[in-house]
Structure formats: structure tokens, C-alpha cells
C-alpha positions in Angstrom: 0.0 0.0 0.0 1.3 3.5 -0.8 0.3 7.1 -1.0 -1.5 6.6 -4.3 -4.0 4.2 -2.9 -7.0 4.2 -5.3 -9.4 3.7 -2.4 -8.6 7.1 -0.9 -11.0 9.9 -1.7 -11.2 12.9 0.7 -14.8 13.5 1.8 -14.4 16.7 3.8 -13.2 20.1 2.7 -12.3 21.4 6.2 -9.1 23.3 6.4 -8.6 22.6 10.1 -5.2 21.2 11.1 -5.4 18.7 13.8 -2.6 17.3 16.0 -2.8 14.0 17.8 -0.2 13.4 20.4 0.5 9.7 21.0 0.4 6.9 18.5 -1.0 4.1 20.6 -4.3 2.3 19.9 -6.3 5.5 20.6 -4.1 8.0 18.7 -3.6 5.7 15.7 -7.3 4.9 15.4 -8.4 8.5 15.7 -5.7 9.5 13.2 -7.0 6.9 10.7 -10.6 7.9 11.3 -9.9 11.5 10.6 -7.5 11.0 7.7 -9.9 8.6 5.9 -12.4 11.4 5.9 -9.8 13.8 4.5 -9.0 15.9 7.6 -5.5 17.2 7.8 -4.1 15.1 10.6 -0.6 15.0 12.2 0.2 12.1 14.4 3.1 12.7 16.8 4.6 9.7 18.4 7.5 9.6 20.9 8.6 6.1 19.9 9.8 4.6 16.6 6.5 2.9 15.7 2.8 2.8 16.4 0.8 0.9 19.0 3.5 0.0 21.4 2.0 0.3 24.9 0.2 -1.8 27.4 -0.3 -5.5 26.5 -3.4 -6.0 24.3 -4.7 -9.5 23.8 -8.4 -9.5 24.2 -11.3 -7.8 22.4 -13.7 -7.7 25.4 -16.8 -8.2 23.4 -19.0 -8.1 26.5 -16.5 -7.5 29.3 -17.0 -11.0 30.7 -13.5 -11.0 32.1 -14.7 -8.5 34.7 -17.3 -9.6 37.2 -16.8 -6.4 39.1 -17.9 -3.9 36.5 -21.5 -2.9 35.9 -23.8 -4.3 33.2 -23.8 -0.9 31.3 -20.0 -1.0 30.9 -20.3 -4.6 29.5 -23.0 -3.5 27.0 -20.8 -0.6 25.9 -17.8 -2.8 25.4 -19.9 -5.2 23.3 -21.0 -2.5 20.9 -17.5 -1.0 20.7 -16.0 -4.4 20.1 -18.3 -5.1 17.2 -17.3 -1.8 15.6 -13.6 -2.7 16.1 -14.0 -6.1 14.4 -15.7 -4.4 11.4 -12.9 -1.9 11.0 -9.9 -4.0 11.9 -10.9 -7.6 11.0 -7.3 -8.6 10.2 -6.3 -7.8 13.8 -8.8 -10.2 15.4 -8.0 -13.8 16.5 -11.3 -15.6 16.1 -11.6 -18.1 18.9 -13.9 -18.2 21.9 -13.1 -17.6 25.6 -13.7 -20.2 28.2 -14.5 -18.9 31.7 -14.2 -21.3 34.6 -14.7 -20.8 38.3 -12.4 -22.8 40.6 -13.9 -24.4 43.7 -11.9 -21.9 45.7 -13.8 -19.0 44.2 -16.7 -17.4 46.2 -18.9 -17.0 43.2 -21.2 -19.4 41.3 -21.4 -20.0 37.5 -25.1 -19.2 37.6 -24.3 -15.7 38.8 -23.1 -14.9 35.3 -26.4 -15.8 33.6 -28.4 -12.5 33.9 -25.6 -10.4 32.4 -25.0 -12.9 29.6 -28.7 -12.9 28.7 -28.6 -9.1 28.5 -25.5 -9.2 26.3 -27.0 -11.8 24.0 -30.2 -9.8 23.7 -28.2 -6.6 22.9 -26.2 -8.5 20.3 -29.4 -9.8 18.7 -30.8 -6.3 18.6 -27.6 -4.9 16.9 -27.7 -7.7 14.3 -31.3 -7.0 13.6 -30.5 -3.3 13.1 -27.6 -4.0 10.7 -26.6 -7.5 9.4 -23.0 -6.2 9.2 -22.9 -6.3 13.0 -23.0 -10.1 13.0 -19.2 -10.5 13.6 -19.4 -12.7 16.7 -21.3 -15.6 15.2 -25.0 -16.2 15.5 -26.5 -14.2 18.4 -28.1 -17.4 19.8 -24.6 -18.9 20.1 -23.0 -15.9 21.8 -22.6 -18.0 25.0 -23.1 -21.5 26.1 -22.7 -23.4 29.4 -21.1 -26.8 29.4 -21.8 -29.4 32.2 -19.3 -31.8 33.7 -21.0 -34.6 31.8 -20.6 -32.8 28.5 -16.9 -32.2 29.1 -16.4 -35.8 30.2 -17.8 -36.9 26.9 -14.8 -35.1 25.2 -12.1 -36.9 27.2 -11.4 -39.7 24.7 -12.0 -37.8 21.5 -9.1 -37.1 19.1 -7.8 -33.5 19.2 -9.5 -31.6 16.3 -7.3 -29.5 13.9 -10.0 -27.2 12.9 -13.2 -26.1 14.8 -16.4 -27.2 13.1 -18.5 -26.4 16.2 -18.0 -24.8 19.6 -17.4 -28.1 21.3 -14.2 -28.6 19.3 -12.7 -25.7 21.2 -13.2 -27.6 24.4 -11.5 -30.9 23.6 -8.0 -29.9 24.6 -9.5 -28.0 27.6 -11.3 -31.0 28.8 -8.3 -33.3 28.4 -5.8 -31.0 30.1 -7.6 -29.0 32.8 -8.1 -30.5 36.2 -11.9 -30.7 36.0 -12.2 -31.8 39.6 -10.9 -28.3 40.7 -13.7 -26.5 38.9 -17.3 -25.6 39.6 -19.8 -26.4 36.8 -21.1 -25.5 34.4 -18.2 -23.9 32.5 -18.9 -20.9 30.2 -17.9 -20.6 26.6 -18.4 -17.0 25.2 -17.6 -15.4 21.9 -15.0 -13.0 23.1 -12.2 -13.0 20.7 -8.5 -12.2 20.7 -7.0 -8.9 19.6 -3.4 -8.8 18.3 -1.4 -5.7 19.2 1.2 -6.4 16.4 -1.5 -6.8 13.7 -3.3 -3.7 14.9 0.0 -1.8 14.7 0.6 -3.2 11.2 -2.8 -2.1 9.9 -2.3 1.4 11.4 1.2 1.7 9.8 0.1 0.4 6.4 -3.0 2.6 6.2 -1.2 5.7 7.2 1.2 5.1 4.3 -1.8 5.2 2.0 -3.4 8.3 3.4 -2.0 11.6 2.2 -4.0 13.5 4.8 -2.2 11.7 7.7 1.3 13.0 8.5 3.2 10.7 10.9 6.0 12.1 13.0 7.8 9.4 15.0 10.7 9.8 17.4 9.3 13.2 18.3 8.7 14.4 21.9 6.3 17.2 22.6 8.0 19.6 25.0 5.5 22.5 25.0 2.0 23.4 24.0 0.9 27.1 24.0 -2.4 28.5 23.1 -1.9 31.1 20.3 -2.9 34.7 21.1 -6.1 35.9 19.6 -6.8 32.4 18.5 -8.2 29.1 19.8 -5.4 27.3 18.1 -2.2 25.9 19.5 1.5 26.0 19.0 3.0 22.6 19.6 6.8 22.4 20.1 8.6 19.1 19.5 12.2 17.8 19.5 13.7 14.8 18.0 14.5 11.6 19.9 17.0 10.2 20.7 18.8 13.4 21.7 22.3 12.8 20.5 23.0 16.5 20.0 23.8 18.8 22.8 21.2 21.3 21.5 18.5 19.3 19.7 16.5 21.1 17.1 13.1 22.3 18.4 10.3 22.5 15.8 7.2 24.7 16.3 4.0 23.7 14.6 0.6 25.4 14.6 -2.7 23.5 14.8 -6.3 24.4 15.2 -7.1 21.4 17.5 -5.1 19.2 19.7 -5.9 15.7 20.8 -4.1 14.3 23.8 -3.8 10.5 23.2 -0.7 10.0 25.4 -2.1 7.1 27.4 -0.6 6.9 30.9 1.4 10.1 30.2 -1.7 12.1 29.3 -1.2 14.1 32.5 2.0 15.6 31.3 0.3 17.1 28.3 -2.6 18.3 30.5 0.0 20.0 32.8 1.4 21.8 29.8 -1.9 23.5 29.1 -2.8 23.9 32.8 -5.7 21.5 32.5 -6.8 19.9 35.7 -7.8 16.2 35.6 -8.3 13.4 38.0 -7.0 10.1 36.7 -5.2 7.0 37.8 -2.4 5.0 36.2 -1.8 1.3 36.7 1.4 -0.5 35.7 0.7 -4.0 34.4 2.6 -6.8 32.7 1.7 -10.0 30.8 4.2 -12.8 30.2 5.1 -14.8 27.1 5.6 -18.6 27.5 6.3 -21.4 25.0 4.7 -24.8 25.6 6.4 -27.1 23.0 4.2 -30.1 24.0 1.0 -28.1 23.2 -1.4 -29.9 20.8 -4.9 -29.2 19.6 -7.1 -26.1 19.5 -7.0 -23.9 22.5 -9.5 -21.2 23.4 -8.6 -18.3 25.6 -9.1 -19.6 29.2 -9.9 -17.5 32.2 -10.0 -18.9 35.7 -11.8 -16.5 37.9 -10.3 -15.4 41.2 -10.1 -12.5 43.6 -7.9 -9.7 42.3 -4.7 -9.0 44.3 -4.8 -12.3 46.2 -2.7 -15.4 45.5 -5.8 -16.8 43.9 -6.2 -13.9 41.5 -7.6 -14.5 38.0 -5.5 -16.6 35.7 -5.7 -15.9 32.0 -4.2 -18.0 29.2 -4.2 -16.5 25.7 -3.2 -18.8 22.8 -1.1 -17.9 19.8 0.2 -20.2 17.0 3.0 -22.7 17.5 2.5 -23.3 21.2 3.0 -19.7 22.4 0.8 -18.2 25.1 0.4 -14.8 26.7 -0.2 -15.1 30.5 -1.9 -12.9 33.0 -2.3 -13.5 36.7 -4.1 -10.9 38.8 -1.7 -11.3 41.8 0.9 -9.0 43.2 3.6 -11.4 42.0 2.6 -11.6 38.4 0.5 -9.0 36.5 -0.1 -6.6 39.4 2.6 -4.7 41.3 2.9 -3.3 44.8 2.2 0.5 44.5 1.6 0.0 40.8 -1.7 1.9 41.0 -1.3 5.6 41.5 -3.6 8.7 41.3 -3.1 12.3 40.2 -2.8 15.1 42.7 -3.9 18.7 43.2 -0.5 19.8 41.9 -0.4 17.7 38.7 -2.8 15.8 36.4 0.0 13.2 35.9 0.0 10.3 38.4 3.6 9.6 39.5 4.7 6.0 39.1 7.6 4.9 41.2 11.0 5.1 39.5 11.3 1.4 39.2 8.2 1.3 37.0 9.4 4.1 34.7 12.8 2.3 34.3 10.9 -0.9 33.2 9.0 1.2 30.6 11.9 3.2 29.3 14.7 0.7 29.7 15.0 -3.0 30.1 13.7 -5.4 32.7 16.3 -7.1 34.9 16.7 -10.6 33.5 16.2 -12.3 36.8 12.9 -10.5 37.3 11.7 -11.5 33.8 12.6 -15.1 34.6 11.0 -15.2 38.0 7.7 -13.5 37.1 7.3 -15.5 33.9 7.9 -18.8 35.8 5.4 -17.5 38.4 2.8 -17.0 35.7 3.4 -20.5 34.4 3.0 -22.0 37.8 -0.2 -19.9 38.3 -1.7 -21.6 35.2 -0.3 -25.0 36.0 -2.4 -25.2 39.2 -5.3 -25.8 36.8 -3.4 -27.3 33.8 -0.6 -29.5 35.3 1.1 -30.2 32.0 1.6 -26.5 31.5 4.4 -26.6 34.1 6.7 -27.7 31.3 6.2 -24.4 29.5 9.3 -22.2 29.1 10.1 -18.5 29.3 9.8 -17.3 25.7 10.5 -13.5 25.8 10.5 -10.3 27.8 7.2 -9.4 29.3 4.6 -7.4 27.4 4.1 -4.4 29.7 3.0 -0.9 30.1 0.9 1.5 32.2 -2.8 1.9 31.7 -4.6 5.1 32.3 -8.0 5.1 34.1 -9.8 8.4 34.0 -11.5 9.6 37.1 -11.4 7.9 40.5 -13.0 4.5 39.8 -10.3 1.8 39.5 -12.9 -0.6 38.1 -13.7 1.6 35.1 -13.2 -0.3 31.8 -15.5 1.4 29.3 -14.3 5.0 28.7 -13.4 7.1 25.7 -12.9 10.9 25.7 -13.1 14.1 27.8 -12.7 17.8 26.8 -11.0 20.8 28.3 -11.9 24.3 27.2 -12.2 24.6 23.4 -10.2 22.8 20.7 -8.6 20.4 23.2 -9.6 16.8 23.7 -8.3 13.8 25.7 -8.6 10.3 24.4 -9.0 8.3 27.6 -9.6 4.8 26.6 -9.0 1.9 29.0 -9.7 -0.9 26.5 -8.6 -0.9 22.8 -12.2 -1.4 21.6 -13.1 2.1 22.9 -10.9 3.9 20.5 -13.5 4.3 17.7 -16.0 5.8 20.2 -13.4 8.3 21.2 -12.8 9.3 17.6 -16.6 9.7 17.0 -17.0 11.9 20.1 -14.2 14.2 19.0 -15.7 14.4 15.5 -18.9 15.7 17.0 -16.9 18.2 19.0 -15.2 19.4 15.9 -18.6 20.1 14.5 -19.6 22.0 17.7 -16.4 24.0 17.5 -17.2 25.0 13.9 -14.2 23.3 12.4 -16.3 20.9 10.4 -19.7 21.7 8.8 -22.4 19.5 10.3 -24.2 19.1 7.0 -21.0 18.1 5.2 -20.1 15.5 7.8 -23.5 13.9 7.5 -23.7 10.2 7.9 -20.0 9.8 8.6 -20.7 10.7 12.2 -22.7 7.5 12.6 -20.9 5.2 10.2 -17.3 4.2 10.3 -15.5 4.9 7.1 -12.2 3.1 6.7 -11.7 2.1 3.1 -7.9 2.4 3.1 -7.5 0.6 6.4 -9.7 -2.2 5.3 -7.8 -2.5 2.0 -4.9 -4.0 3.9 -4.5 -7.6 2.9 -3.9 -10.6 5.1 -0.5 -11.2 3.7 0.8 -7.6 4.0 -0.6 -7.3 7.6 1.1 -10.5 8.6 4.4 -9.4 7.0 4.4 -6.0 8.7 3.3 -7.5 12.0 6.1 -10.0 11.9 8.6 -7.3 11.2 7.3 -5.3 14.2 7.5 -8.3 16.5 11.1 -8.9 15.4 12.0 -5.2 16.0 10.5 -5.3 19.5 12.2 -8.7 20.2 9.1 -10.8 20.6 8.3 -14.2 19.0 6.8 -13.9 15.6 4.0 -16.3 16.6 2.4 -13.3 18.4 2.1 -11.6 15.0 0.3 -14.4 13.3 -3.4 -15.3 13.2 -4.6 -18.5 14.8 
């Protein structure tokens, strides 16, 4: 794909110049949303490439990983996830998620049913409204409970190589998981995987085909000043890495600024004296290789109480026996003092130095080894054979912003400060499109886009160049990014 993409046709005549600071999932998606419509968009990213932040692995099409969040958040995540699948189909790993409750858990599987029925009804409603929304299979099959008897019937079956029905995803599960340690029934739900490397590949390829999108990588924003007698902004950047004693500072002028800096959004807020309450949480996921792995594996979630030694265990499959692991304990995914809040003096929550060093530099090798082995052992309490898995790479890690003061918030998208300044405040990747739509509406309110001209594109996602990316080129670019970031190429492949 290149700058002469035949699919590209500007739809808007707005002369507004828009800056997006931060090229993560939110910034990249909003940049593509705007540039596909023909808006003059500059995407400024501190790092060398796009979408390189907290570990993404799950689409959250219904939020079923989180018992603690409200039903309304789950319904929002369902709708946002459907939109994400339609726009970025090449980034989705299509396989279900199995949710199991250990006997040590205080909950019961039946407790999940009322929410699941609401989600299924909402999915049916969305499909009835538009058949293109049927991206999670048939609505009546959105979830299914399996009894112990049904799983026992799978114990002697050969491992299927392809899934012809939902039960095929449970054969390896039934044959390897300690079923005696679980409560029944077990839930299978159509929540799919989401590949960070493939998402980054699509964003990179599409930007190369969009003349309205100007990508500036290795650039750090050092100042933002509102222009006198204007609602616009002067954004000052300098190149990274700073090998020169006096690095060149570039001043650029924009009509509208979008702060999409993720966990560092507070630093940009402080530059414009914008007050904001937010939290930041440092998290990590681990990469393991299980050479003995055979058969089809769904994503598996064993519920548990967050922050305790019995915290949730999450096993995310990739090709060739590679897995991404989460364990919601202080020794695995969570960290002591890893959740911090902003203060009256600054909108930027201050993580301890040891976390910043992990983000900006390298993890100590022994810590990588210990925490990855700990995550393997956490899974092995339910899948004993998984104890033979090996450390496969450095962790996938980053800091996640949570706007406001509710640490359980998962469905969030955008907030505004004054005029011509927005913050993309997504917690989950699937919320990025909603953030872009909300900012488009604000651009209309600010008079930077004519409402009549924008028309139906406020309610319909328009991504012809992004969707033009082929399976082959997405895989090739994703593999290149995985190699550059020193991760196994299996994490860049589709299942």
C-alpha cells in the first residue's frame, strides 16, 4: 500500500489542522478515522513505531473477564468491540473464551447468567439493526454453558485440527484441565483475541496510503501554548534520541489538539494547565512457550479474587505453542504500589522510578525469569502439563490510564477541556473508535467541520484504506514489528 491508494477519496473540505499526540491504539485509530475522511491530521509519536504500549490480547466483546464492572459497561464494550471487528478484521484472532470458576472461588457460574442474557439480547438487537454487526457468530450462540457430563464426553476424542463447532474448542481444555478443581457449568463465550502487532501493522500500512495523515515518529512534545487571539495551539517538538547537545526544536501550529498519550496524558494536561483526576496502573503480561501443546485452544480465564494469591489466571493462545499469560496477583501482572492517582498539583499520576525504568529501559533478566515462571505456575495449578512451559520472551508491559477515580472503570473514551482540546482516555482498545466519533462531534460543535458536510459519517465508520490491507501484508508487517520489538513472531500471526 502506498500514498497513491485508489481507495482514498477525501470527503471533507475542512481546512482545520489537527494534531494527535500519542500513536497508541487510541491515537492511531483516531488519526485513521480523521484522515480517511480527508481531515489534515498530524500524528506525533515519541517512539519509533505505532501501537507500542500496554499488553493487548483481548477484544472484550461483552466484558466478561470482569465480574466487578456494571452491566452498562459490558454492553458498551460489546458495541465498541463489534465496531472494532468491522474496522480491523485482520487484527482479530477468532476463537472463543472459556471462563471457569475454581472451587476456591466465592462465586457461582449461575451468577453470570443474567448479564450474559442481557448481552445476547443486545447483540441480537444490533444484528437486527444491521446485518454487518454479526461479527461474533450467530446471536443465539453468543454464549453456552457446558456441564461436567458434556466435558467428560470429550475426554477420549481425538484433538481436532479445525473447529467445526464450539465443542471442538473444548476438547483440549477437557483433556488437560483439572476438571475436579472447577465448579460447573463452564462458560464458553464469543469474546475473541486482539493482536497488538497486527493492529500496529494495519495502522502503519494505512497511514502510508493516506496523504491526509502525517506521521512524525521519534518526536517528543515539549510544550503546548495557546496562540494569542486564536483558539489554536503552537506545539513544540524535539527529535529523539537526543544525541545532539542542542536538539532542534520544531514549532507547529494546529487548530485542534488531541491528547492521546495514554498513561502520560497528564504531562500534556499540565502543559496546558488542564486539571484532571486520573489513575495510572502499571501491568505486565508474560510470554511462554509450551512445546508439547497440541490441539485447538480457546482463551481460558480462571476467575479469582484480584490481588490475592488466587487472582484471576488468563491463558491467551497464539500459534506454534506460544501463550500470553496474566495472573491478577501481586507477583505476576499486578505490582505493589503499581496503581497511583493524580494530585492537586499535577494531572499526571507519578509512578515509582522502578516502573518508569521498566518502561523506558530493560527489565532485569532475573525478574523476567521469576515473574514468567510464576505466571506459568499460576496456570499450572489448573493445567498441570503446562508446568513444562518455558520463558519465551521479555514481558509485554505498560501503564494503563483510568480516567476519574473508579479503579474498576473499563469502558471510557474521551473528555474535553476548554475549546479545541480533547483527551482520548480509553481503557480498552475497543473504545478507541468511540473516542474518535465523540471528537468528530466536538469538531462540528467548534465550527471546524460543517455538520451538514459530515452527515452520515458521524454515525458510520469509514475506513476504506485501512480495510484495504491484505492478510499477507498485515502478517508481514506484524512479523517485522514483532522482530523489531524482540518478541516471538507467533504473536504476530493469526490463529
